[in-house]
N, CA, C and O atoms as a Maestro MAE file, in Angstrom:
{
 s_m_m2io_version
 :::
 2.0.0
}

f_m_ct {
 s_m_title
 :::
 protein
 m_atom[308] {
  # First column is atom index #
  i_m_mmod_type
  r_m_x_coord
  r_m_y_coord
  r_m_z_coord
  i_m_residue_number
  s_m_chain_name
  s_m_pdb_residue_name
  s_m_pdb_atom_name
  i_m_atomic_number
  :::
  1 25 -43.954 -29.993 -17.681 1 A "MET " " N  " 7
  2 3 -45.159 -29.917 -18.472 1 A "MET " " CA " 6
  3 2 -44.763 -29.953 -19.952 1 A "MET " " C  " 6
  4 15 -43.860 -29.225 -20.363 1 A "MET " " O  " 8
  5 25 -45.436 -30.800 -20.765 2 A "PRO " " N  " 7
  6 3 -45.115 -30.877 -22.192 2 A "PRO " " CA " 6
  7 2 -45.460 -29.559 -22.893 2 A "PRO " " C  " 6
  8 15 -46.406 -28.867 -22.516 2 A "PRO " " O  " 8
  9 25 -44.689 -29.239 -23.898 3 A "VAL " " N  " 7
  10 3 -44.902 -28.014 -24.655 3 A "VAL " " CA " 6
  11 2 -45.561 -28.370 -25.976 3 A "VAL " " C  " 6
  12 15 -45.079 -29.240 -26.702 3 A "VAL " " O  " 8
  13 25 -46.654 -27.705 -26.285 4 A "ASP " " N  " 7
  14 3 -47.334 -27.868 -27.566 4 A "ASP " " CA " 6
  15 2 -46.657 -26.911 -28.540 4 A "ASP " " C  " 6
  16 15 -46.699 -25.695 -28.354 4 A "ASP " " O  " 8
  17 25 -46.037 -27.460 -29.575 5 A "SER " " N  " 7
  18 3 -45.262 -26.616 -30.485 5 A "SER " " CA " 6
  19 2 -46.138 -25.610 -31.241 5 A "SER " " C  " 6
  20 15 -45.685 -24.507 -31.547 5 A "SER " " O  " 8
  21 25 -47.378 -25.976 -31.543 6 A "ASP " " N  " 7
  22 3 -48.274 -25.038 -32.230 6 A "ASP " " CA " 6
  23 2 -48.621 -23.854 -31.330 6 A "ASP " " C  " 6
  24 15 -48.667 -22.710 -31.781 6 A "ASP " " O  " 8
  25 25 -48.867 -24.147 -30.040 7 A "VAL " " N  " 7
  26 3 -49.187 -23.073 -29.096 7 A "VAL " " CA " 6
  27 2 -47.952 -22.196 -28.872 7 A "VAL " " C  " 6
  28 15 -48.058 -20.972 -28.803 7 A "VAL " " O  " 8
  29 25 -46.806 -22.816 -28.762 8 A "ALA " " N  " 7
  30 3 -45.566 -22.051 -28.582 8 A "ALA " " CA " 6
  31 2 -45.330 -21.127 -29.778 8 A "ALA " " C  " 6
  32 15 -44.917 -19.981 -29.603 8 A "ALA " " O  " 8
  33 25 -45.586 -21.612 -30.971 9 A "GLU " " N  " 7
  34 3 -45.430 -20.796 -32.175 9 A "GLU " " CA " 6
  35 2 -46.449 -19.660 -32.188 9 A "GLU " " C  " 6
  36 15 -46.107 -18.539 -32.565 9 A "GLU " " O  " 8
  37 25 -47.682 -19.921 -31.789 10 A "ALA " " N  " 7
  38 3 -48.710 -18.879 -31.730 10 A "ALA " " CA " 6
  39 2 -48.316 -17.798 -30.724 10 A "ALA " " C  " 6
  40 15 -48.501 -16.609 -30.985 10 A "ALA " " O  " 8
  41 25 -47.781 -18.200 -29.593 11 A "ILE " " N  " 7
  42 3 -47.338 -17.230 -28.582 11 A "ILE " " CA " 6
  43 2 -46.196 -16.390 -29.141 11 A "ILE " " C  " 6
  44 15 -46.181 -15.171 -28.969 11 A "ILE " " O  " 8
  45 25 -45.251 -17.024 -29.801 12 A "ALA " " N  " 7
  46 3 -44.127 -16.283 -30.389 12 A "ALA " " CA " 6
  47 2 -44.613 -15.281 -31.434 12 A "ALA " " C  " 6
  48 15 -44.150 -14.141 -31.467 12 A "ALA " " O  " 8
  49 25 -45.543 -15.705 -32.282 13 A "ARG " " N  " 7
  50 3 -46.092 -14.799 -33.292 13 A "ARG " " CA " 6
  51 2 -46.883 -13.675 -32.643 13 A "ARG " " C  " 6
  52 15 -46.796 -12.521 -33.063 13 A "ARG " " O  " 8
  53 25 -47.655 -14.016 -31.620 14 A "GLY " " N  " 7
  54 3 -48.431 -13.009 -30.908 14 A "GLY " " CA " 6
  55 2 -47.554 -11.991 -30.200 14 A "GLY " " C  " 6
  56 15 -47.895 -10.810 -30.137 14 A "GLY " " O  " 8
  57 25 -46.443 -12.437 -29.676 15 A "ARG " " N  " 7
  58 3 -45.514 -11.523 -28.992 15 A "ARG " " CA " 6
  59 2 -44.970 -10.462 -29.936 15 A "ARG " " C  " 6
  60 15 -44.707 -9.331 -29.525 15 A "ARG " " O  " 8
  61 25 -44.802 -10.825 -31.195 16 A "ARG " " N  " 7
  62 3 -44.304 -9.848 -32.168 16 A "ARG " " CA " 6
  63 2 -45.294 -8.698 -32.338 16 A "ARG " " C  " 6
  64 15 -44.901 -7.583 -32.684 16 A "ARG " " O  " 8
  65 25 -46.575 -8.967 -32.095 17 A "VAL " " N  " 7
  66 3 -47.609 -7.937 -32.224 17 A "VAL " " CA " 6
  67 2 -47.857 -7.249 -30.886 17 A "VAL " " C  " 6
  68 15 -47.904 -6.022 -30.809 17 A "VAL " " O  " 8
  69 25 -48.015 -8.052 -29.831 18 A "VAL " " N  " 7
  70 3 -48.361 -7.524 -28.502 18 A "VAL " " CA " 6
  71 2 -47.169 -6.825 -27.861 18 A "VAL " " C  " 6
  72 15 -47.327 -5.818 -27.171 18 A "VAL " " O  " 8
  73 25 -46.008 -7.350 -28.085 19 A "GLY " " N  " 7
  74 3 -44.793 -6.796 -27.491 19 A "GLY " " CA " 6
  75 2 -43.865 -7.908 -27.069 19 A "GLY " " C  " 6
  76 15 -44.297 -8.873 -26.437 19 A "GLY " " O  " 8
  77 25 -42.616 -7.791 -27.401 20 A "GLY " " N  " 7
  78 3 -41.639 -8.857 -27.187 20 A "GLY " " CA " 6
  79 2 -41.459 -9.283 -25.747 20 A "GLY " " C  " 6
  80 15 -41.048 -10.414 -25.486 20 A "GLY " " O  " 8
  81 25 -41.756 -8.404 -24.808 21 A "ASP " " N  " 7
  82 3 -41.566 -8.762 -23.408 21 A "ASP " " CA " 6
  83 2 -42.885 -9.075 -22.699 21 A "ASP " " C  " 6
  84 15 -42.923 -9.207 -21.475 21 A "ASP " " O  " 8
  85 25 -43.948 -9.192 -23.461 22 A "ALA " " N  " 7
  86 3 -45.268 -9.480 -22.868 22 A "ALA " " CA " 6
  87 2 -45.282 -10.886 -22.277 22 A "ALA " " C  " 6
  88 15 -44.741 -11.818 -22.871 22 A "ALA " " O  " 8
  89 25 -45.903 -11.038 -21.106 23 A "PRO " " N  " 7
  90 3 -46.024 -12.374 -20.523 23 A "PRO " " CA " 6
  91 2 -46.890 -13.267 -21.423 23 A "PRO " " C  " 6
  92 15 -47.755 -12.787 -22.156 23 A "PRO " " O  " 8
  93 25 -46.639 -14.551 -21.346 24 A "ALA " " N  " 7
  94 3 -47.397 -15.508 -22.165 24 A "ALA " " CA " 6
  95 2 -48.894 -15.379 -21.893 24 A "ALA " " C  " 6
  96 15 -49.701 -15.525 -22.812 24 A "ALA " " O  " 8
  97 25 -49.276 -15.107 -20.648 25 A "SER " " N  " 7
  98 3 -50.703 -14.993 -20.319 25 A "SER " " CA " 6
  99 2 -51.345 -13.815 -21.053 25 A "SER " " C  " 6
  100 15 -52.496 -13.911 -21.480 25 A "SER " " O  " 8
  101 25 -50.625 -12.721 -21.202 26 A "THR " " N  " 7
  102 3 -51.137 -11.551 -21.919 26 A "THR " " CA " 6
  103 2 -51.309 -11.881 -23.397 26 A "THR " " C  " 6
  104 15 -52.313 -11.525 -24.014 26 A "THR " " O  " 8
  105 25 -50.319 -12.562 -23.949 27 A "VAL " " N  " 7
  106 3 -50.373 -12.942 -25.365 27 A "VAL " " CA " 6
  107 2 -51.511 -13.925 -25.594 27 A "VAL " " C  " 6
  108 15 -52.268 -13.788 -26.555 27 A "VAL " " O  " 8
  109 25 -51.635 -14.909 -24.723 28 A "LEU " " N  " 7
  110 3 -52.714 -15.899 -24.871 28 A "LEU " " CA " 6
  111 2 -54.084 -15.250 -24.747 28 A "LEU " " C  " 6
  112 15 -55.009 -15.634 -25.463 28 A "LEU " " O  " 8
  113 25 -54.235 -14.279 -23.860 29 A "ARG " " N  " 7
  114 3 -55.505 -13.569 -23.726 29 A "ARG " " CA " 6
  115 2 -55.838 -12.848 -25.039 29 A "ARG " " C  " 6
  116 15 -56.960 -12.941 -25.537 29 A "ARG " " O  " 8
  117 25 -54.858 -12.135 -25.590 30 A "ALA " " N  " 7
  118 3 -55.071 -11.420 -26.853 30 A "ALA " " CA " 6
  119 2 -55.432 -12.390 -27.969 30 A "ALA " " C  " 6
  120 15 -56.328 -12.119 -28.769 30 A "ALA " " O  " 8
  121 25 -54.734 -13.517 -28.023 31 A "LEU " " N  " 7
  122 3 -55.017 -14.525 -29.053 31 A "LEU " " CA " 6
  123 2 -56.411 -15.110 -28.878 31 A "LEU " " C  " 6
  124 15 -57.129 -15.300 -29.860 31 A "LEU " " O  " 8
  125 25 -56.799 -15.395 -27.651 32 A "ALA " " N  " 7
  126 3 -58.119 -15.987 -27.399 32 A "ALA " " CA " 6
  127 2 -59.230 -15.015 -27.780 32 A "ALA " " C  " 6
  128 15 -60.216 -15.411 -28.401 32 A "ALA " " O  " 8
  129 25 -59.075 -13.748 -27.410 33 A "LEU " " N  " 7
  130 3 -60.101 -12.761 -27.745 33 A "LEU " " CA " 6
  131 2 -60.194 -12.555 -29.256 33 A "LEU " " C  " 6
  132 15 -61.288 -12.461 -29.812 33 A "LEU " " O  " 8
  133 25 -59.050 -12.485 -29.904 34 A "ARG " " N  " 7
  134 3 -59.049 -12.295 -31.363 34 A "ARG " " CA " 6
  135 2 -59.655 -13.507 -32.058 34 A "ARG " " C  " 6
  136 15 -60.406 -13.363 -33.023 34 A "ARG " " O  " 8
  137 25 -59.335 -14.680 -31.577 35 A "ARG " " N  " 7
  138 3 -59.878 -15.889 -32.202 35 A "ARG " " CA " 6
  139 2 -61.387 -15.954 -32.023 35 A "ARG " " C  " 6
  140 15 -62.101 -16.386 -32.928 35 A "ARG " " O  " 8
  141 25 -61.877 -15.532 -30.871 36 A "ALA " " N  " 7
  142 3 -63.325 -15.514 -30.659 36 A "ALA " " CA " 6
  143 2 -63.983 -14.586 -31.676 36 A "ALA " " C  " 6
  144 15 -65.017 -14.924 -32.252 36 A "ALA " " O  " 8
  145 25 -63.383 -13.415 -31.895 37 A "GLU " " N  " 7
  146 3 -63.912 -12.484 -32.896 37 A "GLU " " CA " 6
  147 2 -63.871 -13.108 -34.291 37 A "GLU " " C  " 6
  148 15 -64.821 -12.975 -35.062 37 A "GLU " " O  " 8
  149 25 -62.777 -13.784 -34.609 38 A "ALA " " N  " 7
  150 3 -62.635 -14.410 -35.924 38 A "ALA " " CA " 6
  151 2 -63.645 -15.534 -36.108 38 A "ALA " " C  " 6
  152 15 -64.214 -15.688 -37.189 38 A "ALA " " O  " 8
  153 25 -63.871 -16.319 -35.059 39 A "LEU " " N  " 7
  154 3 -64.866 -17.395 -35.151 39 A "LEU " " CA " 6
  155 2 -66.256 -16.833 -35.395 39 A "LEU " " C  " 6
  156 15 -67.017 -17.368 -36.201 39 A "LEU " " O  " 8
  157 25 -66.585 -15.750 -34.697 40 A "GLU " " N  " 7
  158 3 -67.892 -15.125 -34.901 40 A "GLU " " CA " 6
  159 2 -68.021 -14.586 -36.325 40 A "GLU " " C  " 6
  160 15 -69.058 -14.761 -36.965 40 A "GLU " " O  " 8
  161 25 -66.973 -13.934 -36.818 41 A "ALA " " N  " 7
  162 3 -66.999 -13.392 -38.174 41 A "ALA " " CA " 6
  163 2 -67.117 -14.516 -39.198 41 A "ALA " " C  " 6
  164 15 -67.856 -14.389 -40.174 41 A "ALA " " O  " 8
  165 25 -66.400 -15.609 -38.985 42 A "ASP " " N  " 7
  166 3 -66.497 -16.758 -39.887 42 A "ASP " " CA " 6
  167 2 -67.913 -17.314 -39.912 42 A "ASP " " C  " 6
  168 15 -68.438 -17.648 -40.974 42 A "ASP " " O  " 8
  169 25 -68.532 -17.412 -38.732 43 A "ASP " " N  " 7
  170 3 -69.885 -17.936 -38.626 43 A "ASP " " CA " 6
  171 2 -70.871 -17.024 -39.358 43 A "ASP " " C  " 6
  172 15 -71.746 -17.499 -40.083 43 A "ASP " " O  " 8
  173 25 -70.723 -15.715 -39.163 44 A "GLU " " N  " 7
  174 3 -71.603 -14.756 -39.845 44 A "GLU " " CA " 6
  175 2 -71.441 -14.847 -41.363 44 A "GLU " " C  " 6
  176 15 -72.429 -14.825 -42.096 44 A "GLU " " O  " 8
  177 25 -70.205 -14.947 -41.830 45 A "ALA " " N  " 7
  178 3 -69.947 -15.036 -43.266 45 A "ALA " " CA " 6
  179 2 -70.523 -16.330 -43.840 45 A "ALA " " C  " 6
  180 15 -71.073 -16.336 -44.941 45 A "ALA " " O  " 8
  181 25 -70.393 -17.419 -43.093 46 A "GLU " " N  " 7
  182 3 -70.939 -18.692 -43.557 46 A "GLU " " CA " 6
  183 2 -72.465 -18.642 -43.637 46 A "GLU " " C  " 6
  184 15 -73.058 -19.156 -44.586 46 A "GLU " " O  " 8
  185 25 -73.095 -18.026 -42.643 47 A "ARG " " N  " 7
  186 3 -74.559 -17.890 -42.675 47 A "ARG " " CA " 6
  187 2 -75.004 -17.017 -43.839 47 A "ARG " " C  " 6
  188 15 -75.993 -17.326 -44.504 47 A "ARG " " O  " 8
  189 25 -74.281 -15.928 -44.091 48 A "ALA " " N  " 7
  190 3 -74.623 -15.035 -45.204 48 A "ALA " " CA " 6
  191 2 -74.464 -15.751 -46.539 48 A "ALA " " C  " 6
  192 15 -75.298 -15.595 -47.431 48 A "ALA " " O  " 8
  193 25 -73.397 -16.536 -46.681 49 A "ALA " " N  " 7
  194 3 -73.187 -17.293 -47.916 49 A "ALA " " CA " 6
  195 2 -74.298 -18.322 -48.106 49 A "ALA " " C  " 6
  196 15 -74.801 -18.498 -49.216 49 A "ALA " " O  " 8
  197 25 -74.675 -18.991 -47.040 50 A "HIS " " N  " 7
  198 3 -75.757 -19.975 -47.112 50 A "HIS " " CA " 6
  199 2 -77.061 -19.303 -47.526 50 A "HIS " " C  " 6
  200 15 -77.772 -19.793 -48.403 50 A "HIS " " O  " 8
  201 25 -77.366 -18.176 -46.887 51 A "ASP " " N  " 7
  202 3 -78.592 -17.450 -47.216 51 A "ASP " " CA " 6
  203 2 -78.595 -17.013 -48.675 51 A "ASP " " C  " 6
  204 15 -79.625 -17.071 -49.346 51 A "ASP " " O  " 8
  205 25 -77.432 -16.575 -49.164 52 A "PHE " " N  " 7
  206 3 -77.342 -16.161 -50.566 52 A "PHE " " CA " 6
  207 2 -77.586 -17.350 -51.497 52 A "PHE " " C  " 6
  208 15 -78.324 -17.231 -52.475 52 A "PHE " " O  " 8
  209 25 -76.971 -18.490 -51.197 53 A "LEU " " N  " 7
  210 3 -77.174 -19.675 -52.037 53 A "LEU " " CA " 6
  211 2 -78.634 -20.105 -52.048 53 A "LEU " " C  " 6
  212 15 -79.162 -20.496 -53.089 53 A "LEU " " O  " 8
  213 25 -79.282 -20.033 -50.898 54 A "VAL " " N  " 7
  214 3 -80.706 -20.364 -50.829 54 A "VAL " " CA " 6
  215 2 -81.502 -19.391 -51.690 54 A "VAL " " C  " 6
  216 15 -82.417 -19.803 -52.403 54 A "VAL " " O  " 8
  217 25 -81.162 -18.104 -51.632 55 A "SER " " N  " 7
  218 3 -81.888 -17.118 -52.432 55 A "SER " " CA " 6
  219 2 -81.666 -17.347 -53.925 55 A "SER " " C  " 6
  220 15 -82.573 -17.116 -54.724 55 A "SER " " O  " 8
  221 25 -80.481 -17.796 -54.309 56 A "VAL " " N  " 7
  222 3 -80.227 -18.130 -55.723 56 A "VAL " " CA " 6
  223 2 -81.100 -19.310 -56.125 56 A "VAL " " C  " 6
  224 15 -81.744 -19.287 -57.173 56 A "VAL " " O  " 8
  225 25 -81.117 -20.333 -55.291 57 A "ALA " " N  " 7
  226 3 -81.916 -21.530 -55.595 57 A "ALA " " CA " 6
  227 2 -83.409 -21.204 -55.659 57 A "ALA " " C  " 6
  228 15 -84.141 -21.807 -56.443 57 A "ALA " " O  " 8
  229 25 -83.858 -20.264 -54.846 58 A "GLN " " N  " 7
  230 3 -85.276 -19.888 -54.820 58 A "GLN " " CA " 6
  231 2 -85.622 -18.834 -55.873 58 A "GLN " " C  " 6
  232 15 -86.793 -18.516 -56.082 58 A "GLN " " O  " 8
  233 25 -84.603 -18.303 -56.525 59 A "GLY " " N  " 7
  234 3 -84.828 -17.284 -57.546 59 A "GLY " " CA " 6
  235 2 -85.107 -15.904 -56.991 59 A "GLY " " C  " 6
  236 15 -85.668 -15.056 -57.685 59 A "GLY " " O  " 8
  237 25 -84.723 -15.671 -55.746 60 A "THR " " N  " 7
  238 3 -84.986 -14.370 -55.118 60 A "THR " " CA " 6
  239 2 -83.721 -13.550 -54.906 60 A "THR " " C  " 6
  240 15 -83.766 -12.519 -54.234 60 A "THR " " O  " 8
  241 25 -82.599 -13.981 -55.459 61 A "SER " " N  " 7
  242 3 -81.323 -13.301 -55.221 61 A "SER " " CA " 6
  243 2 -81.152 -12.035 -56.042 61 A "SER " " C  " 6
  244 15 -80.315 -11.192 -55.720 61 A "SER " " O  " 8
  245 25 -81.929 -11.898 -57.085 62 A "GLY " " N  " 7
  246 3 -81.751 -10.761 -57.976 62 A "GLY " " CA " 6
  247 2 -80.806 -11.058 -59.120 62 A "GLY " " C  " 6
  248 15 -80.649 -10.240 -60.026 62 A "GLY " " O  " 8
  249 25 -80.179 -12.217 -59.089 63 A "LEU " " N  " 7
  250 3 -79.302 -12.615 -60.195 63 A "LEU " " CA " 6
  251 2 -80.155 -13.043 -61.389 63 A "LEU " " C  " 6
  252 15 -81.172 -13.719 -61.232 63 A "LEU " " O  " 8
  253 25 -79.725 -12.642 -62.569 64 A "ASP " " N  " 7
  254 3 -80.387 -13.080 -63.791 64 A "ASP " " CA " 6
  255 2 -79.591 -14.267 -64.323 64 A "ASP " " C  " 6
  256 15 -78.642 -14.100 -65.088 64 A "ASP " " O  " 8
  257 25 -79.993 -15.470 -63.907 65 A "LEU " " N  " 7
  258 3 -79.223 -16.669 -64.241 65 A "LEU " " CA " 6
  259 2 -79.219 -16.942 -65.741 65 A "LEU " " C  " 6
  260 15 -78.217 -17.421 -66.273 65 A "LEU " " O  " 8
  261 25 -80.310 -16.649 -66.428 66 A "ASP " " N  " 7
  262 3 -80.328 -16.852 -67.875 66 A "ASP " " CA " 6
  263 2 -79.305 -15.949 -68.557 66 A "ASP " " C  " 6
  264 15 -78.604 -16.375 -69.475 66 A "ASP " " O  " 8
  265 25 -79.226 -14.720 -68.109 67 A "ARG " " N  " 7
  266 3 -78.254 -13.794 -68.688 67 A "ARG " " CA " 6
  267 2 -76.828 -14.253 -68.381 67 A "ARG " " C  " 6
  268 15 -75.950 -14.152 -69.237 67 A "ARG " " O  " 8
  269 25 -76.593 -14.749 -67.184 68 A "LEU " " N  " 7
  270 3 -75.270 -15.267 -66.838 68 A "LEU " " CA " 6
  271 2 -74.903 -16.467 -67.708 68 A "LEU " " C  " 6
  272 15 -73.762 -16.584 -68.156 68 A "LEU " " O  " 8
  273 25 -75.865 -17.357 -67.948 69 A "ARG " " N  " 7
  274 3 -75.609 -18.519 -68.814 69 A "ARG " " CA " 6
  275 2 -75.288 -18.078 -70.234 69 A "ARG " " C  " 6
  276 15 -74.388 -18.629 -70.868 69 A "ARG " " O  " 8
  277 25 -76.015 -17.090 -70.733 70 A "THR " " N  " 7
  278 3 -75.766 -16.578 -72.083 70 A "THR " " CA " 6
  279 2 -74.373 -15.958 -72.168 70 A "THR " " C  " 6
  280 15 -73.637 -16.205 -73.124 70 A "THR " " O  " 8
  281 25 -74.020 -15.169 -71.187 71 A "ALA " " N  " 7
  282 3 -72.685 -14.546 -71.179 71 A "ALA " " CA " 6
  283 2 -71.588 -15.608 -71.115 71 A "ALA " " C  " 6
  284 15 -70.563 -15.495 -71.787 71 A "ALA " " O  " 8
  285 25 -71.812 -16.630 -70.308 72 A "ARG " " N  " 7
  286 3 -70.831 -17.716 -70.208 72 A "ARG " " CA " 6
  287 2 -70.704 -18.453 -71.531 72 A "ARG " " C  " 6
  288 15 -69.597 -18.769 -71.969 72 A "ARG " " O  " 8
  289 25 -71.832 -18.726 -72.166 73 A "ALA " " N  " 7
  290 3 -71.804 -19.445 -73.446 73 A "ALA " " CA " 6
  291 2 -71.065 -18.608 -74.499 73 A "ALA " " C  " 6
  292 15 -70.295 -19.151 -75.290 73 A "ALA " " O  " 8
  293 25 -71.295 -17.308 -74.509 74 A "ARG " " N  " 7
  294 3 -70.583 -16.458 -75.470 74 A "ARG " " CA " 6
  295 2 -69.089 -16.386 -75.178 74 A "ARG " " C  " 6
  296 15 -68.274 -16.359 -76.099 74 A "ARG " " O  " 8
  297 25 -68.738 -16.356 -73.918 75 A "ALA " " N  " 7
  298 3 -67.332 -16.223 -73.553 75 A "ALA " " CA " 6
  299 2 -66.547 -17.516 -73.766 75 A "ALA " " C  " 6
  300 15 -65.402 -17.480 -74.218 75 A "ALA " " O  " 8
  301 25 -67.161 -18.665 -73.440 76 A "TRP " " N  " 7
  302 3 -66.437 -19.929 -73.497 76 A "TRP " " CA " 6
  303 2 -67.027 -20.919 -74.496 76 A "TRP " " C  " 6
  304 15 -66.523 -22.031 -74.654 76 A "TRP " " O  " 8
  305 25 -68.073 -20.513 -75.152 77 A "GLY " " N  " 7
  306 3 -68.784 -21.456 -76.011 77 A "GLY " " CA " 6
  307 2 -68.268 -21.499 -77.383 77 A "GLY " " C  " 6
  308 15 -68.778 -22.253 -78.212 77 A "GLY " " O  " 8
  :::
 }
 m_bond[307] {
  # First column is bond index #
  i_m_from
  i_m_to
  i_m_order
  :::
  1 1 2 1
  2 2 3 1
  3 3 4 2
  4 3 5 1
  5 5 6 1
  6 6 7 1
  7 7 8 2
  8 7 9 1
  9 9 10 1
  10 10 11 1
  11 11 12 2
  12 11 13 1
  13 13 14 1
  14 14 15 1
  15 15 16 2
  16 15 17 1
  17 17 18 1
  18 18 19 1
  19 19 20 2
  20 19 21 1
  21 21 22 1
  22 22 23 1
  23 23 24 2
  24 23 25 1
  25 25 26 1
  26 26 27 1
  27 27 28 2
  28 27 29 1
  29 29 30 1
  30 30 31 1
  31 31 32 2
  32 31 33 1
  33 33 34 1
  34 34 35 1
  35 35 36 2
  36 35 37 1
  37 37 38 1
  38 38 39 1
  39 39 40 2
  40 39 41 1
  41 41 42 1
  42 42 43 1
  43 43 44 2
  44 43 45 1
  45 45 46 1
  46 46 47 1
  47 47 48 2
  48 47 49 1
  49 49 50 1
  50 50 51 1
  51 51 52 2
  52 51 53 1
  53 53 54 1
  54 54 55 1
  55 55 56 2
  56 55 57 1
  57 57 58 1
  58 58 59 1
  59 59 60 2
  60 59 61 1
  61 61 62 1
  62 62 63 1
  63 63 64 2
  64 63 65 1
  65 65 66 1
  66 66 67 1
  67 67 68 2
  68 67 69 1
  69 69 70 1
  70 70 71 1
  71 71 72 2
  72 71 73 1
  73 73 74 1
  74 74 75 1
  75 75 76 2
  76 75 77 1
  77 77 78 1
  78 78 79 1
  79 79 80 2
  80 79 81 1
  81 81 82 1
  82 82 83 1
  83 83 84 2
  84 83 85 1
  85 85 86 1
  86 86 87 1
  87 87 88 2
  88 87 89 1
  89 89 90 1
  90 90 91 1
  91 91 92 2
  92 91 93 1
  93 93 94 1
  94 94 95 1
  95 95 96 2
  96 95 97 1
  97 97 98 1
  98 98 99 1
  99 99 100 2
  100 99 101 1
  101 101 102 1
  102 102 103 1
  103 103 104 2
  104 103 105 1
  105 105 106 1
  106 106 107 1
  107 107 108 2
  108 107 109 1
  109 109 110 1
  110 110 111 1
  111 111 112 2
  112 111 113 1
  113 113 114 1
  114 114 115 1
  115 115 116 2
  116 115 117 1
  117 117 118 1
  118 118 119 1
  119 119 120 2
  120 119 121 1
  121 121 122 1
  122 122 123 1
  123 123 124 2
  124 123 125 1
  125 125 126 1
  126 126 127 1
  127 127 128 2
  128 127 129 1
  129 129 130 1
  130 130 131 1
  131 131 132 2
  132 131 133 1
  133 133 134 1
  134 134 135 1
  135 135 136 2
  136 135 137 1
  137 137 138 1
  138 138 139 1
  139 139 140 2
  140 139 141 1
  141 141 142 1
  142 142 143 1
  143 143 144 2
  144 143 145 1
  145 145 146 1
  146 146 147 1
  147 147 148 2
  148 147 149 1
  149 149 150 1
  150 150 151 1
  151 151 152 2
  152 151 153 1
  153 153 154 1
  154 154 155 1
  155 155 156 2
  156 155 157 1
  157 157 158 1
  158 158 159 1
  159 159 160 2
  160 159 161 1
  161 161 162 1
  162 162 163 1
  163 163 164 2
  164 163 165 1
  165 165 166 1
  166 166 167 1
  167 167 168 2
  168 167 169 1
  169 169 170 1
  170 170 171 1
  171 171 172 2
  172 171 173 1
  173 173 174 1
  174 174 175 1
  175 175 176 2
  176 175 177 1
  177 177 178 1
  178 178 179 1
  179 179 180 2
  180 179 181 1
  181 181 182 1
  182 182 183 1
  183 183 184 2
  184 183 185 1
  185 185 186 1
  186 186 187 1
  187 187 188 2
  188 187 189 1
  189 189 190 1
  190 190 191 1
  191 191 192 2
  192 191 193 1
  193 193 194 1
  194 194 195 1
  195 195 196 2
  196 195 197 1
  197 197 198 1
  198 198 199 1
  199 199 200 2
  200 199 201 1
  201 201 202 1
  202 202 203 1
  203 203 204 2
  204 203 205 1
  205 205 206 1
  206 206 207 1
  207 207 208 2
  208 207 209 1
  209 209 210 1
  210 210 211 1
  211 211 212 2
  212 211 213 1
  213 213 214 1
  214 214 215 1
  215 215 216 2
  216 215 217 1
  217 217 218 1
  218 218 219 1
  219 219 220 2
  220 219 221 1
  221 221 222 1
  222 222 223 1
  223 223 224 2
  224 223 225 1
  225 225 226 1
  226 226 227 1
  227 227 228 2
  228 227 229 1
  229 229 230 1
  230 230 231 1
  231 231 232 2
  232 231 233 1
  233 233 234 1
  234 234 235 1
  235 235 236 2
  236 235 237 1
  237 237 238 1
  238 238 239 1
  239 239 240 2
  240 239 241 1
  241 241 242 1
  242 242 243 1
  243 243 244 2
  244 243 245 1
  245 245 246 1
  246 246 247 1
  247 247 248 2
  248 247 249 1
  249 249 250 1
  250 250 251 1
  251 251 252 2
  252 251 253 1
  253 253 254 1
  254 254 255 1
  255 255 256 2
  256 255 257 1
  257 257 258 1
  258 258 259 1
  259 259 260 2
  260 259 261 1
  261 261 262 1
  262 262 263 1
  263 263 264 2
  264 263 265 1
  265 265 266 1
  266 266 267 1
  267 267 268 2
  268 267 269 1
  269 269 270 1
  270 270 271 1
  271 271 272 2
  272 271 273 1
  273 273 274 1
  274 274 275 1
  275 275 276 2
  276 275 277 1
  277 277 278 1
  278 278 279 1
  279 279 280 2
  280 279 281 1
  281 281 282 1
  282 282 283 1
  283 283 284 2
  284 283 285 1
  285 285 286 1
  286 286 287 1
  287 287 288 2
  288 287 289 1
  289 289 290 1
  290 290 291 1
  291 291 292 2
  292 291 293 1
  293 293 294 1
  294 294 295 1
  295 295 296 2
  296 295 297 1
  297 297 298 1
  298 298 299 1
  299 299 300 2
  300 299 301 1
  301 301 302 1
  302 302 303 1
  303 303 304 2
  304 303 305 1
  305 305 306 1
  306 306 307 1
  307 307 308 2
  :::
 }
}
């Protein structure tokens, strides 16, 4: 069976955390569960960022854009 070098490296890195003598299946399970959590967190963060940008565009974010522009002009103008 061909070996995927990226997967082999992930297993090696995971073993350093899970335990050096852990079977590959145990390491892969830990990696899969952690990645699922990371994917969910990434998705939540992306949705929150999108919602914030929409609120800025709609003027409902609470940011005072005129004040930010004035501060920027004073700092770099």
